[in-house]
C-alpha positions as CSV (number, residue, x, y, z in Angstrom):
1,X,-1.1,-60.9,80.0
2,X,-3.8,-62.4,82.1
3,X,-6.7,-64.0,80.2
4,X,-10.2,-63.7,81.5
5,X,-12.8,-66.4,81.8
6,X,-14.7,-65.7,78.7
7,X,-13.5,-69.1,77.4
8,X,-16.3,-70.6,79.5
9,X,-19.1,-68.1,79.1
10,X,-21.1,-70.6,77.2
11,X,-20.5,-74.3,76.4
12,X,-18.6,-74.7,73.1
13,X,-21.6,-76.0,71.3
14,X,-23.9,-73.2,72.4
15,X,-21.3,-70.6,71.6
16,X,-21.2,-71.9,68.0
17,X,-25.0,-71.9,67.8
18,X,-25.1,-68.2,68.8
19,X,-22.2,-67.5,66.5
20,X,-24.2,-69.2,63.6
21,X,-27.1,-66.9,64.2
22,X,-24.8,-63.9,64.3
23,X,-23.2,-65.0,61.0
24,X,-26.6,-65.4,59.3
25,X,-27.7,-62.0,60.5
26,X,-24.4,-60.4,59.3
27,X,-24.9,-62.1,55.9
28,X,-28.5,-60.7,55.6
29,X,-27.2,-57.3,56.8
30,X,-25.1,-57.2,53.6
31,X,-27.6,-58.8,51.3
32,X,-30.1,-56.1,52.2
33,X,-27.4,-53.4,52.1
34,X,-25.8,-54.3,48.7
35,X,-28.7,-55.8,46.7
36,X,-29.3,-52.3,45.3
37,X,-25.9,-52.0,43.4
38,X,-27.0,-54.5,40.7
39,X,-30.2,-52.5,40.4
40,X,-28.5,-49.2,39.5
41,X,-29.0,-49.5,35.7
42,X,-32.7,-50.3,36.1
43,X,-33.4,-47.6,38.6
44,X,-31.3,-45.1,36.7
45,X,-33.2,-45.8,33.5
46,X,-36.6,-45.6,35.1
47,X,-36.0,-42.5,37.1
48,X,-33.4,-40.7,35.0
49,X,-30.7,-40.6,37.7
50,X,-27.0,-39.9,37.6
51,X,-24.2,-42.2,38.9
52,X,-23.7,-39.8,41.8
53,X,-27.4,-40.2,42.8
54,X,-27.1,-44.0,42.5
55,X,-24.1,-43.8,44.8
56,X,-26.1,-41.9,47.3
57,X,-28.4,-45.0,47.8
58,X,-25.4,-46.8,49.2
59,X,-24.0,-43.8,51.1
60,X,-27.4,-43.2,52.8
61,X,-27.0,-46.5,54.7
62,X,-23.6,-45.4,56.0
63,X,-24.6,-41.9,56.9
64,X,-27.4,-43.3,59.1
65,X,-24.9,-45.6,60.7
66,X,-22.7,-42.6,61.4
67,X,-25.5,-40.9,63.3
68,X,-27.0,-43.8,65.2
69,X,-24.1,-46.2,65.8
70,X,-22.8,-44.6,69.0
71,X,-26.1,-44.2,70.9
72,X,-27.3,-47.7,69.9
73,X,-24.0,-49.2,70.9
74,X,-24.2,-47.5,74.4
75,X,-27.6,-49.2,74.7
76,X,-26.1,-52.5,73.7
77,X,-23.3,-52.2,76.3
78,X,-25.5,-51.0,79.1
79,X,-28.8,-52.9,78.4
80,X,-28.8,-56.1,76.3
81,X,-26.9,-57.5,73.3
82,X,-29.5,-60.0,72.1
83,X,-32.5,-57.6,72.4
84,X,-30.7,-54.8,70.7
85,X,-29.4,-57.0,67.9
86,X,-32.9,-58.6,67.4
87,X,-34.7,-55.3,67.2
88,X,-32.1,-53.9,64.8
89,X,-32.4,-56.8,62.5
90,X,-36.3,-56.6,62.5
91,X,-36.1,-52.9,61.7
92,X,-33.6,-53.2,58.8
93,X,-35.6,-56.1,57.3
94,X,-38.8,-54.2,57.3
95,X,-37.1,-51.1,55.9
96,X,-35.7,-53.3,53.0
97,X,-39.3,-54.4,52.2
98,X,-40.4,-50.8,52.1
99,X,-37.9,-50.1,49.4
100,X,-40.0,-52.2,47.0
101,X,-42.8,-49.7,47.2
102,X,-40.9,-46.5,46.6
103,X,-41.9,-44.3,43.7
104,X,-39.0,-41.8,43.4
105,X,-35.5,-40.9,44.4
106,X,-36.5,-39.2,47.7
107,X,-38.6,-42.1,48.9
108,X,-35.9,-44.7,48.1
109,X,-33.2,-42.6,49.7
110,X,-35.3,-42.3,52.9
111,X,-36.0,-46.1,52.9
112,X,-32.3,-46.8,52.4
113,X,-31.5,-44.4,55.3
114,X,-33.9,-46.5,57.5
115,X,-31.9,-49.6,56.6
116,X,-28.8,-47.8,57.9
117,X,-30.6,-47.0,61.2
118,X,-31.4,-50.6,61.6
119,X,-27.9,-51.8,60.8
120,X,-26.2,-49.0,62.7
121,X,-24.7,-51.0,65.6
122,X,-25.1,-54.6,64.5
123,X,-21.4,-55.1,63.9
124,X,-20.5,-53.5,67.4
125,X,-23.1,-55.6,69.1
126,X,-22.0,-58.8,67.3
127,X,-18.4,-58.1,68.0
128,X,-19.1,-57.7,71.8
129,X,-20.9,-61.0,71.9
130,X,-18.2,-62.9,70.0
131,X,-15.5,-61.4,72.2
132,X,-17.4,-62.7,75.2
133,X,-17.9,-66.2,73.8
134,X,-14.4,-67.1,72.5
135,X,-10.9,-66.8,74.1
136,X,-8.7,-63.9,73.2
137,X,-6.1,-66.1,71.5
138,X,-8.8,-67.2,68.9
139,X,-10.5,-63.8,68.6
140,X,-9.1,-62.7,65.3
141,X,-9.7,-66.1,63.6
142,X,-13.3,-66.2,64.8
143,X,-13.8,-62.6,63.7
144,X,-12.4,-63.6,60.4
145,X,-15.0,-66.3,59.9
146,X,-17.7,-64.0,61.0
147,X,-16.6,-61.3,58.6
148,X,-16.7,-63.7,55.7
149,X,-20.4,-63.1,56.0
150,X,-19.8,-59.7,54.5
151,X,-18.6,-60.9,51.0
152,X,-21.0,-63.8,51.1
153,X,-23.9,-61.5,51.8
154,X,-22.7,-58.9,49.3
155,X,-22.2,-61.5,46.6
156,X,-25.6,-63.1,47.2
157,X,-27.3,-59.7,47.3
158,X,-25.6,-58.5,44.1
159,X,-26.2,-61.7,42.2
160,X,-29.9,-62.1,43.3
161,X,-30.5,-58.4,42.6
162,X,-29.4,-58.7,39.0
163,X,-31.2,-62.0,38.4
164,X,-34.5,-60.9,40.0
165,X,-34.4,-57.5,38.3
166,X,-34.0,-59.0,34.8
167,X,-36.6,-61.7,35.3
168,X,-39.2,-60.1,37.6
169,X,-38.5,-56.4,38.0
170,X,-36.1,-54.5,40.3
171,X,-38.7,-53.9,43.0
172,X,-39.2,-57.6,43.7
173,X,-35.5,-57.9,44.7
174,X,-36.0,-55.9,47.9
175,X,-39.0,-58.0,49.1
176,X,-37.5,-61.4,48.3
177,X,-34.2,-60.7,50.2
178,X,-35.9,-59.2,53.3
179,X,-38.0,-62.0,54.5
180,X,-35.3,-64.6,55.5
181,X,-33.4,-62.0,57.5
182,X,-36.6,-61.2,59.4
183,X,-37.0,-64.8,60.4
184,X,-33.4,-65.0,61.6
185,X,-33.9,-61.8,63.6
186,X,-36.9,-63.3,65.5
187,X,-34.8,-66.4,66.3
188,X,-32.1,-64.3,67.9
189,X,-34.4,-63.2,70.7
190,X,-34.2,-66.7,72.1
191,X,-30.5,-66.8,72.8
192,X,-28.7,-66.3,76.1
193,X,-26.8,-63.1,76.6
194,X,-24.1,-62.2,79.2
195,X,-24.9,-59.9,82.1
196,X,-24.1,-56.3,81.6
197,X,-20.6,-55.5,82.8
198,X,-20.1,-52.9,85.5
199,X,-17.8,-50.1,84.5
200,X,-15.2,-50.5,87.2
201,X,-11.5,-50.1,87.4
202,X,-9.3,-53.0,88.5
203,X,-12.4,-55.1,88.5
204,X,-11.1,-58.6,88.9
205,X,-12.9,-60.8,91.4
206,X,-9.7,-61.3,93.4
207,X,-9.5,-57.6,94.2
208,X,-11.5,-56.1,97.1
209,X,-11.8,-52.6,95.8
210,X,-13.7,-51.8,92.6
211,X,-13.8,-48.1,91.6
212,X,-16.5,-46.9,89.3
213,X,-15.4,-45.4,86.0
214,X,-16.6,-41.9,85.4
215,X,-17.8,-40.6,82.1
216,X,-14.6,-38.4,81.9
217,X,-12.5,-41.5,82.5
218,X,-14.3,-43.3,79.6
219,X,-13.5,-40.5,77.2
220,X,-9.9,-40.5,78.3
221,X,-9.6,-44.3,77.8
222,X,-10.3,-43.8,74.1
223,X,-8.4,-40.5,73.6
224,X,-5.3,-41.9,75.4
225,X,-5.1,-45.1,73.4
226,X,-3.4,-44.0,70.2
227,X,-3.2,-47.5,68.7
228,X,-7.0,-47.7,69.0
229,X,-7.6,-44.4,67.3
230,X,-5.1,-45.3,64.5
231,X,-6.9,-48.6,64.1
232,X,-10.2,-46.7,63.5
233,X,-8.5,-44.5,60.9
234,X,-6.8,-47.4,59.2
235,X,-10.2,-49.2,59.0
236,X,-11.7,-46.2,57.3
237,X,-9.0,-46.1,54.6
238,X,-9.6,-49.7,53.7
239,X,-13.4,-49.6,54.0
240,X,-13.4,-46.7,51.5
241,X,-11.9,-49.1,49.0
242,X,-14.0,-52.2,49.8
243,X,-17.3,-50.3,49.8
244,X,-16.4,-48.7,46.5
245,X,-15.6,-52.1,45.0
246,X,-18.8,-53.5,46.2
247,X,-20.8,-50.6,44.9
248,X,-19.2,-50.1,41.5
249,X,-17.5,-53.2,40.3
250,X,-20.7,-54.5,38.7
251,X,-21.0,-51.3,36.8
252,X,-17.3,-51.4,35.9
253,X,-17.7,-54.8,34.2
254,X,-21.0,-53.7,32.6
255,X,-19.4,-50.6,30.9
256,X,-15.9,-51.7,30.3
257,X,-16.7,-55.1,28.8
258,X,-20.3,-54.4,27.7
259,X,-21.7,-57.3,29.7
260,X,-25.4,-57.6,30.6
261,X,-25.9,-56.4,34.1
262,X,-26.8,-59.8,35.5
263,X,-23.5,-61.3,34.1
264,X,-21.5,-58.2,35.3
265,X,-23.0,-58.6,38.7
266,X,-22.1,-62.3,38.8
267,X,-18.5,-61.5,37.7
268,X,-18.1,-58.8,40.4
269,X,-19.7,-61.1,43.0
270,X,-17.1,-63.8,42.4
271,X,-14.3,-61.2,43.0
272,X,-15.8,-60.1,46.3
273,X,-16.7,-63.7,47.2
274,X,-13.0,-64.5,47.4
275,X,-13.1,-62.5,50.7
276,X,-14.7,-65.6,52.2
277,X,-11.1,-67.1,52.0
278,X,-9.4,-63.8,52.8
279,X,-11.2,-63.0,56.0
280,X,-10.7,-66.3,57.9
281,X,-7.2,-66.6,56.5
282,X,-6.3,-63.1,57.6
283,X,-7.6,-63.9,61.1
284,X,-5.8,-67.2,61.3
285,X,-2.4,-65.7,60.2
286,X,-2.8,-62.8,62.6
287,X,-3.5,-65.1,65.5
288,X,-0.6,-67.4,64.6
289,X,1.8,-64.4,64.3
290,X,0.5,-63.1,67.6
291,X,2.2,-66.0,69.3
292,X,5.6,-64.6,68.2
293,X,5.0,-60.9,67.9
294,X,2.8,-59.1,70.4
295,X,1.8,-56.3,68.1
296,X,1.0,-58.6,65.2
297,X,-2.7,-57.6,65.2
298,X,-1.7,-54.2,63.8
299,X,1.4,-55.1,61.8
300,X,-0.5,-57.7,59.8
301,X,-3.3,-55.3,58.7
302,X,-0.5,-52.8,57.7
303,X,1.1,-55.4,55.4
304,X,-2.1,-56.7,54.0
305,X,-3.3,-53.2,53.2
306,X,-0.1,-52.5,51.2
307,X,-0.4,-55.8,49.4
308,X,-4.0,-54.9,48.4
309,X,-2.8,-51.5,47.1
310,X,-0.3,-53.2,44.9
311,X,-2.7,-55.8,43.5
312,X,-5.4,-53.2,42.8
313,X,-3.0,-50.8,41.1
314,X,-1.7,-53.6,38.8
315,X,-5.3,-54.8,38.0
316,X,-6.8,-51.4,37.2
317,X,-3.8,-49.7,35.6
318,X,-1.7,-52.3,33.8
319,X,-3.9,-55.2,32.6
320,X,-7.2,-55.9,30.9
321,X,-9.3,-58.9,30.0
322,X,-8.7,-62.3,31.6
323,X,-5.4,-61.4,33.2
324,X,-7.0,-58.4,34.9
325,X,-9.8,-60.5,36.2
326,X,-7.4,-63.1,37.7
327,X,-5.5,-60.4,39.4
328,X,-8.8,-58.9,40.7
329,X,-9.7,-62.3,42.3
330,X,-6.6,-62.0,44.4
331,X,-7.5,-58.4,45.2
332,X,-10.9,-59.6,46.4
333,X,-9.2,-62.0,48.8
334,X,-6.6,-59.5,50.0
335,X,-8.9,-56.5,50.5
336,X,-10.6,-57.9,53.6
337,X,-7.7,-59.7,55.2
338,X,-7.1,-56.7,57.5
339,X,-10.5,-56.8,59.1
340,X,-10.3,-59.7,61.6
341,X,-7.1,-58.5,63.3
342,X,-8.1,-54.8,63.2
343,X,-11.6,-55.7,64.6
344,X,-10.1,-57.8,67.4
345,X,-7.9,-54.9,68.2
346,X,-10.9,-52.7,68.9
347,X,-12.0,-55.3,71.5
348,X,-8.5,-56.0,72.9
349,X,-7.7,-52.4,73.8
350,X,-10.8,-51.4,75.8
351,X,-12.6,-52.2,79.0
352,X,-14.9,-55.3,78.4
353,X,-17.9,-53.2,79.4
354,X,-17.2,-50.8,76.5
355,X,-16.6,-53.2,73.6
356,X,-19.7,-52.4,71.6
357,X,-19.0,-48.7,72.2
358,X,-15.4,-49.2,70.9
359,X,-16.5,-50.8,67.7
360,X,-19.3,-48.3,67.2
361,X,-16.6,-45.5,67.3
362,X,-14.8,-47.5,64.7
363,X,-18.0,-47.7,62.6
364,X,-18.5,-43.9,63.0
365,X,-14.9,-43.2,61.8
366,X,-15.1,-45.6,58.9
367,X,-18.5,-44.3,57.8
368,X,-17.5,-40.7,58.1
369,X,-14.2,-41.1,56.3
370,X,-14.7,-44.3,54.3
371,X,-17.9,-46.1,53.4
372,X,-20.1,-43.1,53.0
373,X,-17.6,-41.3,50.9
374,X,-16.4,-44.2,48.7
375,X,-19.5,-44.8,46.6
376,X,-20.4,-41.2,46.0
377,X,-16.7,-40.3,45.3
378,X,-16.4,-43.0,42.7
379,X,-19.7,-42.0,41.2
380,X,-18.6,-38.3,41.0
381,X,-15.3,-39.1,39.4
382,X,-17.1,-41.5,37.0
383,X,-19.5,-38.7,36.0
384,X,-16.6,-36.3,35.4
385,X,-14.2,-38.6,33.7
386,X,-15.2,-42.3,33.4
387,X,-15.5,-45.5,35.5
388,X,-12.0,-46.7,34.6
389,X,-10.4,-43.5,36.0
390,X,-12.5,-43.6,39.1
391,X,-11.6,-47.2,40.0
392,X,-7.9,-46.6,39.3
393,X,-7.5,-44.2,42.3
394,X,-8.5,-46.8,44.9
395,X,-5.0,-48.2,45.7
396,X,-4.0,-44.8,47.1
397,X,-6.4,-45.2,50.0
398,X,-5.1,-48.7,50.9
399,X,-1.6,-47.2,51.1
400,X,-2.8,-44.6,53.6
401,X,-4.5,-47.4,55.7
402,X,-1.3,-49.4,55.8
403,X,0.7,-46.5,57.1
404,X,-1.9,-45.8,59.8
405,X,-1.9,-49.4,61.0
406,X,1.9,-49.5,61.1
407,X,2.1,-46.4,63.2
408,X,-0.6,-47.9,65.5
409,X,1.5,-51.0,66.0
410,X,4.2,-49.0,67.7
411,X,1.8,-48.1,70.5
412,X,-0.1,-51.4,70.7
413,X,1.8,-53.2,73.5
414,X,1.9,-50.2,75.9
415,X,-1.9,-49.6,75.3
416,X,-2.7,-53.3,75.9
417,X,-1.1,-53.2,79.3
418,X,-3.5,-50.6,80.5
419,X,-6.7,-52.6,79.8
420,X,-8.8,-53.9,82.8
421,X,-9.5,-57.7,82.8
422,X,-13.1,-58.4,83.8
423,X,-14.7,-61.8,84.2
424,X,-18.0,-62.1,82.3
425,X,-21.1,-64.0,83.6
426,X,-23.7,-65.6,81.5
427,X,-27.4,-64.9,82.0
428,X,-29.0,-67.6,84.1
429,X,-32.4,-67.1,82.5
430,X,-33.4,-66.5,79.0
431,X,-34.8,-63.0,79.4
C-alpha cells in the first residue's frame, strides 16, 4: 500500500502546535456539551422537570449535529478546515453563554440546540486536519491522544458544573466554561491549513490523466464500501453507551448511594476520566497490531467493544459498593478504546478530499442511532422503572457494536485497495 506525502505537510513541531489547538478545542467542545449533566438536579428542582426532559438537553446537541454535520463537513472539505473550525468554535461558545440567561425548558432546549449546530462538524474537520498532518501508520495513535480530550473535557465539565452550581448557582456554570473555549477558537484562525483537494480519480502526481469525480461517483464510493458503513454503525452502538454513561452516571451515584451531586459528579468524572488512558492505549495497540494484521483497525474495536460489554454487565448487575466502582473504572477505560482505530478507518477508506465528509456521515449515523437516543432512552427507562434498571441494559449495545465491527473487518482489506492516494499541499500563505 502506497503511503502519501502527508508526513511532510507541516514540520513536526508545527504539526504538534496545530494538534494542541485541536485538542484544546475538542476538550472545550465536551466541557460545554456535558457541563449540563451535573446541573440536572438543580434545573429539575427549579423548573419541575422529569428525567426524560433533562435527557433532552443532551439529546438536543446531538440532534442538531445530525441535521448540520453533513452540510458543514462538505463546506470543510471544499472550502477551509481552519476557518470552518474557528467559526464553529466561536458559535458554540457563544451559545453556551446564552444558556446562562434562559428562563424555561424551551429556551434552554433551544440554546442547547444552538451548541449542537456549532459543534456539528468539529470532529470531522479536526479528523481531516489530523489525517493530513500525521502519517497513516501513526494515525490511530494520534487519534487516540486527540480523543482523550473527550473524557477530559467531559470530566472537567461535569466536575466544574457541580461545584459551580452548589457554590454560585447553576447558571454561572455555563458562562464560566464558555469563555476559555472562545479564546482558543480565535487563536485557531491563525494556523496554516492545507489546500483543498481536487476530487479526482487516480490523482497521483506521477499520473498524467486525472479524472474528475462526479457526485454519483461520490455516493457510490460510500455505498460500495461495506467496511466503512459497518464502522459507522458500530460507532453508533458504542456511542449510545458512552453518551448514556456521561449523561447519567452522576445521577446514578447520586440516587443509588445518596451522594451530594457535587460528589456524585466527581465520582462519575473519575470513571470517565480513565478514558484518557483508554483512548491513546487503544490507538497505540491498534497501530501495533496493524503491522501484523491488515484489518486490525476493525478487529480491535470488535474485541474492545465485547470487553466493554462484559465489564459493564458485571459492574451494573453483579456488584455494588467499592467493588462495583473499581470495575467501573476499568469500564471507563475500555469504553473509548474502540474510537481511535474506528475513527482512523473512516479516514483510511475514503478519498483524501472527502475525509471530513466521511466522518460527518459517521457523526450522522452515531447521532441518529446512538448519542441522541442514549440519554433520552435511559431517562425514559429510569422514569418507568429506576436508574439501576436503565443502566443495566447498556452492555447489550456494546455487544451489537462488536458484532458490526467484526463483520466490517472481513471487507476492510478489499475496500482499502480501492482508495485513491493523493498528495496534499500546505497553504503557502496564512489566509
